[in-house]
N, C-alpha and C positions, 0 to 999 in steps of 0.2 A: 444252379446258377451259373451263367456263363461269366468269362472274364471281364467282358465289358460292363455287365450289371454289377459285379463285384467293385470294379473301379469306381463306377457311377456312385454306388451307395458309399464307398469310401470318401468320395469327394463331397457328397452331401454332409456325411458325418463330420468332415474336417470344417466345412462351412458352417455347419450348425454350432460346432465347438468354438468356432471364433466369434459368432454371434453371441454366444452364451458369456464368453469371457469378456466381450466388450460391454455387454449389459451389466455383468457383476462389477466390472471397473467403474461404470457410470453410476451405479447405485451406491458403491462405497465413496466415490467422491461426492455425491449429493448428500449423503448422510454426515460425511465430514464437514462439509460446508454448512450444513443447517445445524449441526451440533457445535461448530465454531461460533456461530453468532450467539447462541444462548449461553456458552461458556463465557464469552467477553463481557457479558452484561452483568454489573454489580447488582446485588441484592442486599438489603439490609439484614442484620441478623446473622446468625450462624456461628460457629466455633472455629477459631484460628488455631491450627494445630501446627506446630513445628518442633524440631529436635533442638534441644539445647543441652549444652555440656554441663550447666551449672544451675544452681538454684539461687536466683537473685535475693538480696536481702529485702528488697521492695520492688514494686513496680513503678516507683516515683522517679522520673527522669529528672525532676528538680533536685532531689536528694542525692542520687546515685550517680556516678561519672565512670561506671566500668562497662565494658562490653557485655557482661552478664546482664545488665539492665537495659542498655542503650539497644543492643542488637534485637531482642524480641519486641521491644516496644516501639521501633521504627515502623513496624507494619500496622501499629494501633494509633499512635499520635501524629498529628501534622504539626510542622513548625511555621513560624512566620516566614522565615527564609531558610534555605539549606544550600550546601554545596552541590554544584552540579555533579552528579554521580559519574559520568564518564570521562571527567577531567582527572588525571592522576594526581596533580597537585592542587591542594586548597590554595585559594588567594581571593583577594577582594573581587577579582574579576570573574571568579567562578561561583560566586553567590547568585542564586536564583530564587524567584519568589515561590511562595507555597500558598500559606493563608494570606500574607501581604502581597499585593500588587505591586506595589513600589514602596520606597522609602526615601527619606531626605533628612539630611543634617542641617541644623541651623548654622549662621555664619561663623560662630566661634567653636562649632564642633563639640558643644555640650548637650545638644538635644536632637535625639533621632525620633523621627516620626513615621509610623507605618500607616499606609492606606490599606484598609482590609478587604478582602475580596468579598463581593456581593453574593448572595444565593447560598451561602455555606451554612449547613444545618448540623445539629449534633445528632446523635444517633436516636434521640427521642423525638426529633423533628423541630426543637427550638432553634431559632437562628443564632449564629455564631457572631457576637458583636464585640466592640471595643471593650465593653465591661467584663467580658470573659478574659481578655488579655490582662486588663488592669487587676482582675482577681488574682491571676498567677503573679504579677508583679507585687501585689499586696501580700501574697504568701511569702515570697522572697524577701520583701522588706520587713516582715514580721508585723504588719499592720492588722492582720486577721487574727481571729481566735485561733487557728491552725498555726503552729509555730514550725518552720522550715529552717531557713537560714537568711541572714540579711546580706544584701549585696548592693545594689544601687541606692543612692541616697534619697531620691524622691520622684514622683511622678508629676507631670506637668497636667494642664487643663484637659479634661476628657470630653469627647463628644462620641456620637455613635459610630463614626467612622475614622476617629483620630485618636491615637495613643501614644502621647510623648513620653518619652524618659529622659530625665535631667541627670547627668553624670557630674561629678565632683571636678574632673579634669578630662580633656578629649581623649577618648579611647575608640579608635577606628576599628578596632579588632572585634567589636561585638557583632 
């Protein structure tokens, strides 16, 4: 084999190597794109696994007010509203909707009404309604057979999309 043929074969080998590397990079990119779409889709069911430093007394965010309960349950339960997570200081201006789309106070500041998001369903497929919110308030008020703790004095008129809460005195911090 002469010098010219050897150089030509080496050039073909280099060219083929470049093509194979480009093909491998394109294949990896295509797999990453396709896998990324399936990974971002939520699927019902499954197991939530996370490391936690403690063993909470219960999983009831209504009865526990510690990080041991709140941190693992934030991935399980939704709230009517919550603080915007990317704002360093919590304030009335950083409250954002979650299960409630909006909320309003009556003129004297004693009744807070939440308008609930449409189309929300429980894990079993049943729709989320104001009755579910009122059930929670009933637990807190001690009006149900289950007894948790008493807090707000009474609930207002209930409808399927309206859940008022009447307080003894104005409390804008709720």
